[in-house]
N, CA, C, O and the ligand as a Tripos MOL2 file, in Angstrom:
@<TRIPOS>MOLECULE
protein
  293   291    74     0     0
PROTEIN
NO_CHARGES

@<TRIPOS>ATOM
      1 N           0.8360   -1.2090    0.0000 N.3       1 MET1
      2 CA          0.0000    0.0000    0.0000 C.3       1 MET1
      3 C           0.8630    1.2480    0.0000 C.2       1 MET1
      4 O           1.8240    1.3600    0.7620 O.2       1 MET1
      5 N           0.5110    2.1660   -0.8500 N.am      2 ALA2
      6 CA          1.3060    3.3760   -0.9580 C.3       2 ALA2
      7 C           0.8920    4.3920    0.0870 C.2       2 ALA2
      8 O          -0.2960    4.6430    0.2910 O.2       2 ALA2
      9 N           1.8450    4.9540    0.7230 N.am      3 LEU3
     10 CA          1.5710    6.0000    1.6940 C.3       3 LEU3
     11 C           1.3000    7.3140    0.9670 C.2       3 LEU3
     12 O           1.8550    7.5840   -0.0980 O.2       3 LEU3
     13 N           0.4550    8.0990    1.5560 N.am      4 LYS4
     14 CA          0.0570    9.3560    0.9390 C.3       4 LYS4
     15 C           1.2530   10.2960    0.7540 C.2       4 LYS4
     16 O           1.3930   10.9410   -0.2860 O.2       4 LYS4
     17 N           2.0970   10.3620    1.7580 N.am      5 THR5
     18 CA          3.2040   11.3100    1.7310 C.3       5 THR5
     19 C           4.2730   10.9270    0.7120 C.2       5 THR5
     20 O           5.0880   11.7570    0.3080 O.2       5 THR5
     21 N           4.2600    9.6580    0.3010 N.am      6 LEU6
     22 CA          5.2960    9.2010   -0.6150 C.3       6 LEU6
     23 C           4.9540    9.4900   -2.0720 C.2       6 LEU6
     24 O           5.8410    9.4910   -2.9250 O.2       6 LEU6
     25 N           3.7050    9.7290   -2.3610 N.am      7 GLY7
     26 CA          3.3020   10.0950   -3.7110 C.3       7 GLY7
     27 C           3.7030    9.0270   -4.7150 C.2       7 GLY7
     28 O           3.4140    7.8450   -4.5330 O.2       7 GLY7
     29 N           4.3750    9.4610   -5.7810 N.am      8 SER8
     30 CA          4.7440    8.5360   -6.8460 C.3       8 SER8
     31 C           5.8380    7.5810   -6.4230 C.2       8 SER8
     32 O           6.0860    6.5920   -7.1120 O.2       8 SER8
     33 N           6.5070    7.8500   -5.2990 N.am      9 THR9
     34 CA          7.5710    6.9580   -4.8600 C.3       9 THR9
     35 C           7.0190    5.8270   -4.0030 C.2       9 THR9
     36 O           7.7770    4.9970   -3.5020 O.2       9 THR9
     37 N           5.7100    5.7950   -3.8360 N.am     10 GLY10
     38 CA          5.0790    4.7320   -3.0660 C.3      10 GLY10
     39 C           5.3690    3.3590   -3.6330 C.2      10 GLY10
     40 O           5.3220    2.3590   -2.9160 O.2      10 GLY10
     41 N           5.6710    3.3100   -4.9260 N.am     11 ARG11
     42 CA          5.9540    2.0390   -5.5820 C.3      11 ARG11
     43 C           7.2300    1.3880   -5.0530 C.2      11 ARG11
     44 O           7.4230    0.1860   -5.2330 O.2      11 ARG11
     45 N           8.0960    2.1520   -4.4090 N.am     12 PHE12
     46 CA          9.3240    1.5880   -3.8670 C.3      12 PHE12
     47 C           9.0960    0.8550   -2.5500 C.2      12 PHE12
     48 O           9.9970    0.1860   -2.0430 O.2      12 PHE12
     49 N           7.9120    0.9780   -2.0080 N.am     13 GLY13
     50 CA          7.6000    0.3090   -0.7610 C.3      13 GLY13
     51 C           8.4590    0.8150    0.3790 C.2      13 GLY13
     52 O           8.6890    2.0180    0.5030 O.2      13 GLY13
     53 N           8.9330   -0.0940    1.2090 N.am     14 ALA14
     54 CA          9.7130    0.3080    2.3810 C.3      14 ALA14
     55 C          11.2030    0.3710    2.0640 C.2      14 ALA14
     56 O          12.0300    0.5340    2.9600 O.2      14 ALA14
     57 N          11.5340    0.2420    0.7980 N.am     15 ARG15
     58 CA         12.9510    0.1800    0.4510 C.3      15 ARG15
     59 C          13.5690    1.5730    0.2630 C.2      15 ARG15
     60 O          12.8520    2.5650    0.1410 O.2      15 ARG15
     61 N          14.8300    1.6310    0.2410 N.am     16 TYR16
     62 CA         15.6740    2.7740   -0.1420 C.3      16 TYR16
     63 C          15.7100    3.9290    0.8530 C.2      16 TYR16
     64 O          16.5590    4.8110    0.7210 O.2      16 TYR16
     65 N          14.8370    3.9550    1.8270 N.am     17 GLY17
     66 CA         14.8930    5.0240    2.8150 C.3      17 GLY17
     67 C          14.0810    6.2420    2.4200 C.2      17 GLY17
     68 O          13.7820    6.4600    1.2450 O.2      17 GLY17
     69 N          13.7340    7.0200    3.4090 N.am     18 PHE18
     70 CA         12.8010    8.1180    3.1750 C.3      18 PHE18
     71 C          13.4840    9.3280    2.5380 C.2      18 PHE18
     72 O          12.8900   10.0190    1.7100 O.2      18 PHE18
     73 N          14.7170    9.5770    2.9230 N.am     19 GLY19
     74 CA         15.4290   10.7570    2.4230 C.3      19 GLY19
     75 C          15.5650   10.7510    0.9220 C.2      19 GLY19
     76 O          15.3050   11.7570    0.2630 O.2      19 GLY19
     77 N          15.9700    9.6210    0.3810 N.am     20 ILE20
     78 CA         16.1900    9.5470   -1.0640 C.3      20 ILE20
     79 C          14.8660    9.5350   -1.8010 C.2      20 ILE20
     80 O          14.7760   10.0250   -2.9260 O.2      20 ILE20
     81 N          13.8410    8.9810   -1.1800 N.am     21 LYS21
     82 CA         12.5280    8.9740   -1.8210 C.3      21 LYS21
     83 C          11.9510   10.3820   -1.9100 C.2      21 LYS21
     84 O          11.2280   10.7070   -2.8510 O.2      21 LYS21
     85 N          12.2730   11.2030   -0.9340 N.am     22 LYS22
     86 CA         11.8090   12.5850   -0.9880 C.3      22 LYS22
     87 C          12.4340   13.3200   -2.1720 C.2      22 LYS22
     88 O          11.7980   14.1470   -2.8250 O.2      22 LYS22
     89 N          13.7070   12.9900   -2.4270 N.am     23 ARG23
     90 CA         14.3690   13.6320   -3.5630 C.3      23 ARG23
     91 C          13.7900   13.1440   -4.8850 C.2      23 ARG23
     92 O          13.5830   13.9230   -5.8160 O.2      23 ARG23
     93 N          13.5300   11.8280   -4.9510 N.am     24 VAL24
     94 CA         12.9330   11.2690   -6.1630 C.3      24 VAL24
     95 C          11.5580   11.8780   -6.4040 C.2      24 VAL24
     96 O          11.1900   12.1780   -7.5390 O.2      24 VAL24
     97 N          10.8170   12.0520   -5.3410 N.am     25 LEU25
     98 CA          9.4810   12.6240   -5.4410 C.3      25 LEU25
     99 C           9.5200   14.0270   -6.0230 C.2      25 LEU25
    100 O           8.6730   14.3960   -6.8360 O.2      25 LEU25
    101 N          10.4990   14.7990   -5.6050 N.am     26 LYS26
    102 CA         10.6460   16.1600   -6.0910 C.3      26 LYS26
    103 C          10.9170   16.1640   -7.5980 C.2      26 LYS26
    104 O          10.3530   16.9660   -8.3430 O.2      26 LYS26
    105 N          11.7910   15.2530   -8.0270 N.am     27 ILE27
    106 CA         12.1380   15.1690   -9.4390 C.3      27 ILE27
    107 C          10.9630   14.6590  -10.2520 C.2      27 ILE27
    108 O          10.6660   15.1800  -11.3270 O.2      27 ILE27
    109 N          10.3000   13.6410   -9.7350 N.am     28 GLU28
    110 CA          9.2070   13.0540  -10.5060 C.3      28 GLU28
    111 C           8.0110   13.9890  -10.6270 C.2      28 GLU28
    112 O           7.2700   13.9260  -11.6070 O.2      28 GLU28
    113 N           7.8230   14.8410   -9.6520 N.am     29 SER29
    114 CA          6.7230   15.7940   -9.7540 C.3      29 SER29
    115 C           7.0070   16.8200  -10.8480 C.2      29 SER29
    116 O           6.0860   17.3430  -11.4750 O.2      29 SER29
    117 N           8.2930   17.1020  -11.0700 N.am     30 ILE30
    118 CA          8.6730   18.0010  -12.1660 C.3      30 ILE30
    119 C           8.4290   17.3150  -13.5030 C.2      30 ILE30
    120 O           7.9360   17.9320  -14.4480 O.2      30 ILE30
    121 N           8.7730   16.0490  -13.5730 N.am     31 LEU31
    122 CA          8.6530   15.3210  -14.8350 C.3      31 LEU31
    123 C           7.1950   15.1360  -15.2510 C.2      31 LEU31
    124 O           6.8830   15.1130  -16.4410 O.2      31 LEU31
    125 N           6.3260   15.0090  -14.2920 N.am     32 LYS32
    126 CA          4.9200   14.7730  -14.6240 C.3      32 LYS32
    127 C           4.2450   16.0260  -15.1510 C.2      32 LYS32
    128 O           3.4630   15.9760  -16.1000 O.2      32 LYS32
    129 N           4.5560   17.1420  -14.5270 N.am     33 LYS33
    130 CA          3.9270   18.3990  -14.9310 C.3      33 LYS33
    131 C           4.5870   18.9320  -16.2010 C.2      33 LYS33
    132 O           5.7520   18.6530  -16.4820 O.2      33 LYS33
    133 N           3.8240   19.6910  -16.9450 N.am     34 LYS34
    134 CA          4.4080   20.3450  -18.1100 C.3      34 LYS34
    135 C           5.1990   21.5610  -17.6400 C.2      34 LYS34
    136 O           4.7710   22.3000  -16.7540 O.2      34 LYS34
    137 N           6.3500   21.7460  -18.2520 N.am     35 GLN35
    138 CA          7.2430   22.8080  -17.8160 C.3      35 GLN35
    139 C           7.1770   24.0130  -18.7410 C.2      35 GLN35
    140 O           6.7020   23.9370  -19.8740 O.2      35 GLN35
    141 N           7.6670   25.1210  -18.2160 N.am     36 LYS36
    142 CA          7.6390   26.3640  -18.9660 C.3      36 LYS36
    143 C           8.7100   26.3700  -20.0470 C.2      36 LYS36
    144 O           9.8540   25.9850  -19.8090 O.2      36 LYS36
    145 N           8.3240   26.8090  -21.2290 N.am     37 CYS37
    146 CA          9.2560   26.8370  -22.3510 C.3      37 CYS37
    147 C          10.1360   28.0810  -22.2740 C.2      37 CYS37
    148 O           9.6190   29.1820  -22.0850 O.2      37 CYS37
    149 N          11.4500   27.9320  -22.4170 N.am     38 PRO38
    150 CA         12.3320   29.1060  -22.3550 C.3      38 PRO38
    151 C          12.2560   29.9790  -23.6050 C.2      38 PRO38
    152 O          12.8370   31.0640  -23.6320 O.2      38 PRO38
    153 N          11.5530   29.5260  -24.6350 N.am     39 PHE39
    154 CA         11.4660   30.3080  -25.8720 C.3      39 PHE39
    155 C          10.1370   31.0380  -26.0030 C.2      39 PHE39
    156 O          10.1050   32.2380  -26.2780 O.2      39 PHE39
    157 N           9.0330   30.3050  -25.8030 N.am     40 CYS40
    158 CA          7.7290   30.9460  -25.9630 C.3      40 CYS40
    159 C           7.0240   31.1560  -24.6330 C.2      40 CYS40
    160 O           5.9300   31.7190  -24.6000 O.2      40 CYS40
    161 N           7.6290   30.7120  -23.5330 N.am     41 PHE41
    162 CA          7.1280   30.9080  -22.1770 C.3      41 PHE41
    163 C           5.7540   30.2920  -21.9210 C.2      41 PHE41
    164 O           5.0410   30.6950  -21.0020 O.2      41 PHE41
    165 N           5.4000   29.3220  -22.7390 N.am     42 LYS42
    166 CA          4.1600   28.6030  -22.4870 C.3      42 LYS42
    167 C           4.4780   27.3050  -21.7630 C.2      42 LYS42
    168 O           5.5620   26.7400  -21.9120 O.2      42 LYS42
    169 N           3.5280   26.8510  -20.9870 N.am     43 LYS43
    170 CA          3.7540   25.6240  -20.2350 C.3      43 LYS43
    171 C           3.4200   24.4070  -21.0910 C.2      43 LYS43
    172 O           2.3940   23.7550  -20.8950 O.2      43 LYS43
    173 N           4.2990   24.1130  -22.0380 N.am     44 SER44
    174 CA          4.0050   22.9780  -22.9080 C.3      44 SER44
    175 C           5.2640   22.1810  -23.1990 C.2      44 SER44
    176 O           5.3900   21.5600  -24.2540 O.2      44 SER44
    177 N           6.2020   22.2040  -22.2440 N.am     45 VAL45
    178 CA          7.4510   21.4850  -22.4390 C.3      45 VAL45
    179 C           7.3950   20.1350  -21.7350 C.2      45 VAL45
    180 O           7.0510   20.0300  -20.5570 O.2      45 VAL45
    181 N           7.7420   19.1150  -22.4960 N.am     46 LYS46
    182 CA          7.7840   17.7660  -21.9310 C.3      46 LYS46
    183 C           9.1800   17.1980  -22.0780 C.2      46 LYS46
    184 O           9.8970   17.5340  -23.0200 O.2      46 LYS46
    185 N           9.5660   16.3410  -21.1540 N.am     47 ARG47
    186 CA         10.8840   15.7180  -21.2430 C.3      47 ARG47
    187 C          10.8080   14.4950  -22.1320 C.2      47 ARG47
    188 O           9.9800   13.6100  -21.9140 O.2      47 ARG47
    189 N          11.6740   14.4450  -23.1390 N.am     48 ILE48
    190 CA         11.7250   13.2810  -24.0200 C.3      48 ILE48
    191 C          12.6280   12.2240  -23.3990 C.2      48 ILE48
    192 O          12.2370   11.0660  -23.2480 O.2      48 ILE48
    193 N          13.8520   12.6410  -23.0370 N.am     49 SER49
    194 CA         14.7370   11.7700  -22.2790 C.3      49 SER49
    195 C          15.6360   12.6730  -21.4550 C.2      49 SER49
    196 O          15.4740   13.8930  -21.4750 O.2      49 SER49
    197 N          16.5710   12.0970  -20.7390 N.am     50 ALA50
    198 CA         17.4130   12.8810  -19.8410 C.3      50 ALA50
    199 C          18.0780   14.0290  -20.5990 C.2      50 ALA50
    200 O          18.8920   13.7970  -21.4940 O.2      50 ALA50
    201 N          17.7400   15.2400  -20.2500 N.am     51 GLY51
    202 CA         18.3790   16.4070  -20.8360 C.3      51 GLY51
    203 C          17.7800   16.8780  -22.1440 C.2      51 GLY51
    204 O          18.1890   17.9140  -22.6680 O.2      51 GLY51
    205 N          16.8140   16.1390  -22.6870 N.am     52 ILE52
    206 CA         16.1980   16.5460  -23.9530 C.3      52 ILE52
    207 C          14.7280   16.8830  -23.7010 C.2      52 ILE52
    208 O          13.9580   16.0740  -23.1830 O.2      52 ILE52
    209 N          14.3750   18.0950  -24.0840 N.am     53 TRP53
    210 CA         13.0380   18.6140  -23.8150 C.3      53 TRP53
    211 C          12.3830   19.0540  -25.1060 C.2      53 TRP53
    212 O          13.0520   19.4610  -26.0560 O.2      53 TRP53
    213 N          11.0800   18.9670  -25.1250 N.am     54 TYR54
    214 CA         10.3560   19.3040  -26.3470 C.3      54 TYR54
    215 C           9.1750   20.2120  -26.0120 C.2      54 TYR54
    216 O           8.4020   19.9350  -25.0950 O.2      54 TYR54
    217 N           9.0510   21.2910  -26.7660 N.am     55 CYS55
    218 CA          7.9370   22.2100  -26.5810 C.3      55 CYS55
    219 C           6.9140   21.9760  -27.6780 C.2      55 CYS55
    220 O           7.2120   22.0950  -28.8660 O.2      55 CYS55
    221 N           5.7000   21.6410  -27.2540 N.am     56 LYS56
    222 CA          4.6260   21.3790  -28.2000 C.3      56 LYS56
    223 C           4.1700   22.6690  -28.8750 C.2      56 LYS56
    224 O           3.7430   22.6730  -30.0300 O.2      56 LYS56
    225 N           4.2730   23.7480  -28.1330 N.am     57 SER57
    226 CA          3.7090   25.0060  -28.5980 C.3      57 SER57
    227 C           4.5120   25.6260  -29.7470 C.2      57 SER57
    228 O           3.9500   25.9900  -30.7790 O.2      57 SER57
    229 N           5.8420   25.7420  -29.5560 N.am     58 CYS58
    230 CA          6.6540   26.3580  -30.6010 C.3      58 CYS58
    231 C           7.4880   25.3210  -31.3360 C.2      58 CYS58
    232 O           8.3620   25.6620  -32.1330 O.2      58 CYS58
    233 N           7.2080   24.0480  -31.0620 N.am     59 ASN59
    234 CA          7.7950   22.9540  -31.8200 C.3      59 ASN59
    235 C           9.3220   22.9170  -31.7390 C.2      59 ASN59
    236 O           9.9840   22.5850  -32.7220 O.2      59 ASN59
    237 N           9.8770   23.2490  -30.5940 N.am     60 SER60
    238 CA         11.3250   23.2460  -30.4710 C.3      60 SER60
    239 C          11.7820   22.1210  -29.5480 C.2      60 SER60
    240 O          11.1900   21.8440  -28.5050 O.2      60 SER60
    241 N          12.8390   21.5060  -29.9790 N.am     61 LYS61
    242 CA         13.4770   20.4740  -29.1670 C.3      61 LYS61
    243 C          14.8020   21.0460  -28.6950 C.2      61 LYS61
    244 O          15.5740   21.5660  -29.5010 O.2      61 LYS61
    245 N          15.0710   20.9580  -27.4210 N.am     62 PHE62
    246 CA         16.3050   21.5650  -26.9370 C.3      62 PHE62
    247 C          16.9080   20.7600  -25.8110 C.2      62 PHE62
    248 O          16.2340   19.9790  -25.1390 O.2      62 PHE62
    249 N          18.2070   20.9750  -25.6240 N.am     63 ALA63
    250 CA         18.9310   20.2950  -24.5580 C.3      63 ALA63
    251 C          18.9820   21.1950  -23.3500 C.2      63 ALA63
    252 O          19.2600   22.3890  -23.4610 O.2      63 ALA63
    253 N          18.7130   20.6200  -22.1970 N.am     64 ALA64
    254 CA         18.7760   21.3710  -20.9510 C.3      64 ALA64
    255 C          19.2320   20.4140  -19.8620 C.2      64 ALA64
    256 O          19.8700   19.3980  -20.1380 O.2      64 ALA64
    257 N          18.9000   20.7480  -18.6300 N.am     65 LYS65
    258 CA         19.2750   19.8640  -17.5380 C.3      65 LYS65
    259 C          18.5000   18.5590  -17.6280 C.2      65 LYS65
    260 O          17.4430   18.4940  -18.2550 O.2      65 LYS65
    261 N          19.0320   17.5290  -16.9990 N.am     66 ALA66
    262 CA         18.4190   16.2130  -17.0850 C.3      66 ALA66
    263 C          17.0160   16.1960  -16.4800 C.2      66 ALA66
    264 O          16.1250   15.5170  -16.9890 O.2      66 ALA66
    265 N          16.8240   16.9420  -15.3950 N.am     67 TYR67
    266 CA         15.5530   16.8460  -14.6930 C.3      67 TYR67
    267 C          14.7660   18.1580  -14.6530 C.2      67 TYR67
    268 O          13.7190   18.2320  -14.0100 O.2      67 TYR67
    269 N          15.2640   19.1890  -15.3350 N.am     68 SER68
    270 CA         14.4650   20.3940  -15.4490 C.3      68 SER68
    271 C          14.8450   21.1280  -16.7430 C.2      68 SER68
    272 O          16.0040   21.0710  -17.1540 O.2      68 SER68
    273 N          13.9080   21.8060  -17.3820 N.am     69 PRO69
    274 CA         14.1780   22.4000  -18.6880 C.3      69 PRO69
    275 C          14.8720   23.7510  -18.6330 C.2      69 PRO69
    276 O          14.8680   24.4860  -19.6200 O.2      69 PRO69
    277 N          15.4690   24.0900  -17.4910 N.am     70 GLU70
    278 CA         16.1930   25.3640  -17.4100 C.3      70 GLU70
    279 C          17.4230   25.3280  -18.3120 C.2      70 GLU70
    280 O          18.1330   24.3250  -18.3820 O.2      70 GLU70
    281 N          17.6570   26.4310  -18.9910 N.am     71 ILE71
    282 CA         18.9060   26.5280  -19.7240 C.3      71 ILE71
    283 C          19.6160   27.8200  -19.3310 C.2      71 ILE71
    284 O          18.9990   28.8690  -19.1490 O.2      71 ILE71
    285 N          20.9140   27.7040  -19.2110 N.am     72 LYS72
    286 CA         21.6960   28.8750  -18.8390 C.3      72 LYS72
    287 C          21.9430   29.7080  -20.0880 C.2      72 LYS72
    288 O          22.3500   29.1890  -21.1280 O.2      72 LYS72
    289 N          21.6950   30.9920  -19.9690 N.am     73 VAL73
    290 CA         21.8780   31.8790  -21.1190 C.3      73 VAL73
    291 C          23.1960   32.6540  -20.9240 C.2      73 VAL73
    292 O          23.5640   33.4680  -21.7700 O.2      73 VAL73
    293 ZN          7.9280   26.8790  -26.6920 Zn       74 ZN74
@<TRIPOS>BOND
     1     1     2 1
     2     2     3 1
     3     3     4 2
     4     3     5 am
     5     5     6 1
     6     6     7 1
     7     7     8 2
     8     7     9 am
     9     9    10 1
    10    10    11 1
    11    11    12 2
    12    11    13 am
    13    13    14 1
    14    14    15 1
    15    15    16 2
    16    15    17 am
    17    17    18 1
    18    18    19 1
    19    19    20 2
    20    19    21 am
    21    21    22 1
    22    22    23 1
    23    23    24 2
    24    23    25 am
    25    25    26 1
    26    26    27 1
    27    27    28 2
    28    27    29 am
    29    29    30 1
    30    30    31 1
    31    31    32 2
    32    31    33 am
    33    33    34 1
    34    34    35 1
    35    35    36 2
    36    35    37 am
    37    37    38 1
    38    38    39 1
    39    39    40 2
    40    39    41 am
    41    41    42 1
    42    42    43 1
    43    43    44 2
    44    43    45 am
    45    45    46 1
    46    46    47 1
    47    47    48 2
    48    47    49 am
    49    49    50 1
    50    50    51 1
    51    51    52 2
    52    51    53 am
    53    53    54 1
    54    54    55 1
    55    55    56 2
    56    55    57 am
    57    57    58 1
    58    58    59 1
    59    59    60 2
    60    59    61 am
    61    61    62 1
    62    62    63 1
    63    63    64 2
    64    63    65 am
    65    65    66 1
    66    66    67 1
    67    67    68 2
    68    67    69 am
    69    69    70 1
    70    70    71 1
    71    71    72 2
    72    71    73 am
    73    73    74 1
    74    74    75 1
    75    75    76 2
    76    75    77 am
    77    77    78 1
    78    78    79 1
    79    79    80 2
    80    79    81 am
    81    81    82 1
    82    82    83 1
    83    83    84 2
    84    83    85 am
    85    85    86 1
    86    86    87 1
    87    87    88 2
    88    87    89 am
    89    89    90 1
    90    90    91 1
    91    91    92 2
    92    91    93 am
    93    93    94 1
    94    94    95 1
    95    95    96 2
    96    95    97 am
    97    97    98 1
    98    98    99 1
    99    99   100 2
   100    99   101 am
   101   101   102 1
   102   102   103 1
   103   103   104 2
   104   103   105 am
   105   105   106 1
   106   106   107 1
   107   107   108 2
   108   107   109 am
   109   109   110 1
   110   110   111 1
   111   111   112 2
   112   111   113 am
   113   113   114 1
   114   114   115 1
   115   115   116 2
   116   115   117 am
   117   117   118 1
   118   118   119 1
   119   119   120 2
   120   119   121 am
   121   121   122 1
   122   122   123 1
   123   123   124 2
   124   123   125 am
   125   125   126 1
   126   126   127 1
   127   127   128 2
   128   127   129 am
   129   129   130 1
   130   130   131 1
   131   131   132 2
   132   131   133 am
   133   133   134 1
   134   134   135 1
   135   135   136 2
   136   135   137 am
   137   137   138 1
   138   138   139 1
   139   139   140 2
   140   139   141 am
   141   141   142 1
   142   142   143 1
   143   143   144 2
   144   143   145 am
   145   145   146 1
   146   146   147 1
   147   147   148 2
   148   147   149 am
   149   149   150 1
   150   150   151 1
   151   151   152 2
   152   151   153 am
   153   153   154 1
   154   154   155 1
   155   155   156 2
   156   155   157 am
   157   157   158 1
   158   158   159 1
   159   159   160 2
   160   159   161 am
   161   161   162 1
   162   162   163 1
   163   163   164 2
   164   163   165 am
   165   165   166 1
   166   166   167 1
   167   167   168 2
   168   167   169 am
   169   169   170 1
   170   170   171 1
   171   171   172 2
   172   171   173 am
   173   173   174 1
   174   174   175 1
   175   175   176 2
   176   175   177 am
   177   177   178 1
   178   178   179 1
   179   179   180 2
   180   179   181 am
   181   181   182 1
   182   182   183 1
   183   183   184 2
   184   183   185 am
   185   185   186 1
   186   186   187 1
   187   187   188 2
   188   187   189 am
   189   189   190 1
   190   190   191 1
   191   191   192 2
   192   191   193 am
   193   193   194 1
   194   194   195 1
   195   195   196 2
   196   195   197 am
   197   197   198 1
   198   198   199 1
   199   199   200 2
   200   199   201 am
   201   201   202 1
   202   202   203 1
   203   203   204 2
   204   203   205 am
   205   205   206 1
   206   206   207 1
   207   207   208 2
   208   207   209 am
   209   209   210 1
   210   210   211 1
   211   211   212 2
   212   211   213 am
   213   213   214 1
   214   214   215 1
   215   215   216 2
   216   215   217 am
   217   217   218 1
   218   218   219 1
   219   219   220 2
   220   219   221 am
   221   221   222 1
   222   222   223 1
   223   223   224 2
   224   223   225 am
   225   225   226 1
   226   226   227 1
   227   227   228 2
   228   227   229 am
   229   229   230 1
   230   230   231 1
   231   231   232 2
   232   231   233 am
   233   233   234 1
   234   234   235 1
   235   235   236 2
   236   235   237 am
   237   237   238 1
   238   238   239 1
   239   239   240 2
   240   239   241 am
   241   241   242 1
   242   242   243 1
   243   243   244 2
   244   243   245 am
   245   245   246 1
   246   246   247 1
   247   247   248 2
   248   247   249 am
   249   249   250 1
   250   250   251 1
   251   251   252 2
   252   251   253 am
   253   253   254 1
   254   254   255 1
   255   255   256 2
   256   255   257 am
   257   257   258 1
   258   258   259 1
   259   259   260 2
   260   259   261 am
   261   261   262 1
   262   262   263 1
   263   263   264 2
   264   263   265 am
   265   265   266 1
   266   266   267 1
   267   267   268 2
   268   267   269 am
   269   269   270 1
   270   270   271 1
   271   271   272 2
   272   271   273 am
   273   273   274 1
   274   274   275 1
   275   275   276 2
   276   275   277 am
   277   277   278 1
   278   278   279 1
   279   279   280 2
   280   279   281 am
   281   281   282 1
   282   282   283 1
   283   283   284 2
   284   283   285 am
   285   285   286 1
   286   286   287 1
   287   287   288 2
   288   287   289 am
   289   289   290 1
   290   290   291 1
   291   291   292 2
@<TRIPOS>SUBSTRUCTURE
     1 MET1         2 RESIDUE 1 A MET
     2 ALA2         6 RESIDUE 1 A ALA
     3 LEU3        10 RESIDUE 1 A LEU
     4 LYS4        14 RESIDUE 1 A LYS
     5 THR5        18 RESIDUE 1 A THR
     6 LEU6        22 RESIDUE 1 A LEU
     7 GLY7        26 RESIDUE 1 A GLY
     8 SER8        30 RESIDUE 1 A SER
     9 THR9        34 RESIDUE 1 A THR
    10 GLY10       38 RESIDUE 1 A GLY
    11 ARG11       42 RESIDUE 1 A ARG
    12 PHE12       46 RESIDUE 1 A PHE
    13 GLY13       50 RESIDUE 1 A GLY
    14 ALA14       54 RESIDUE 1 A ALA
    15 ARG15       58 RESIDUE 1 A ARG
    16 TYR16       62 RESIDUE 1 A TYR
    17 GLY17       66 RESIDUE 1 A GLY
    18 PHE18       70 RESIDUE 1 A PHE
    19 GLY19       74 RESIDUE 1 A GLY
    20 ILE20       78 RESIDUE 1 A ILE
    21 LYS21       82 RESIDUE 1 A LYS
    22 LYS22       86 RESIDUE 1 A LYS
    23 ARG23       90 RESIDUE 1 A ARG
    24 VAL24       94 RESIDUE 1 A VAL
    25 LEU25       98 RESIDUE 1 A LEU
    26 LYS26      102 RESIDUE 1 A LYS
    27 ILE27      106 RESIDUE 1 A ILE
    28 GLU28      110 RESIDUE 1 A GLU
    29 SER29      114 RESIDUE 1 A SER
    30 ILE30      118 RESIDUE 1 A ILE
    31 LEU31      122 RESIDUE 1 A LEU
    32 LYS32      126 RESIDUE 1 A LYS
    33 LYS33      130 RESIDUE 1 A LYS
    34 LYS34      134 RESIDUE 1 A LYS
    35 GLN35      138 RESIDUE 1 A GLN
    36 LYS36      142 RESIDUE 1 A LYS
    37 CYS37      146 RESIDUE 1 A CYS
    38 PRO38      150 RESIDUE 1 A PRO
    39 PHE39      154 RESIDUE 1 A PHE
    40 CYS40      158 RESIDUE 1 A CYS
    41 PHE41      162 RESIDUE 1 A PHE
    42 LYS42      166 RESIDUE 1 A LYS
    43 LYS43      170 RESIDUE 1 A LYS
    44 SER44      174 RESIDUE 1 A SER
    45 VAL45      178 RESIDUE 1 A VAL
    46 LYS46      182 RESIDUE 1 A LYS
    47 ARG47      186 RESIDUE 1 A ARG
    48 ILE48      190 RESIDUE 1 A ILE
    49 SER49      194 RESIDUE 1 A SER
    50 ALA50      198 RESIDUE 1 A ALA
    51 GLY51      202 RESIDUE 1 A GLY
    52 ILE52      206 RESIDUE 1 A ILE
    53 TRP53      210 RESIDUE 1 A TRP
    54 TYR54      214 RESIDUE 1 A TYR
    55 CYS55      218 RESIDUE 1 A CYS
    56 LYS56      222 RESIDUE 1 A LYS
    57 SER57      226 RESIDUE 1 A SER
    58 CYS58      230 RESIDUE 1 A CYS
    59 ASN59      234 RESIDUE 1 A ASN
    60 SER60      238 RESIDUE 1 A SER
    61 LYS61      242 RESIDUE 1 A LYS
    62 PHE62      246 RESIDUE 1 A PHE
    63 ALA63      250 RESIDUE 1 A ALA
    64 ALA64      254 RESIDUE 1 A ALA
    65 LYS65      258 RESIDUE 1 A LYS
    66 ALA66      262 RESIDUE 1 A ALA
    67 TYR67      266 RESIDUE 1 A TYR
    68 SER68      270 RESIDUE 1 A SER
    69 PRO69      274 RESIDUE 1 A PRO
    70 GLU70      278 RESIDUE 1 A GLU
    71 ILE71      282 RESIDUE 1 A ILE
    72 LYS72      286 RESIDUE 1 A LYS
    73 VAL73      290 RESIDUE 1 A VAL
    74 ZN74       293 GROUP 0 **** ****
C-alpha cells in the first residue's frame, strides 16, 4: 500500500529510505507536470529523455538539464 506522503515513490515500498525517496518525489513531480518553455514561455514542455526537452507550442526540441528544462543563457 502506498503512503500518501510518498506520492509517486510509493511504488518503492519500504525500500531505499525516506530521504532519497523525498528527492525522487521532487524530481518526478517536475517530470509529470508540463514545464515552462524558455522560448515561448508557455507551459508545454515535456521531457523526451534525460536532458532533452520538447515544446509542443513552438515545436522546439532543446537540450537542458536532465531533470528540469532550465537553460543557462
Ligand atoms: Zn515553446
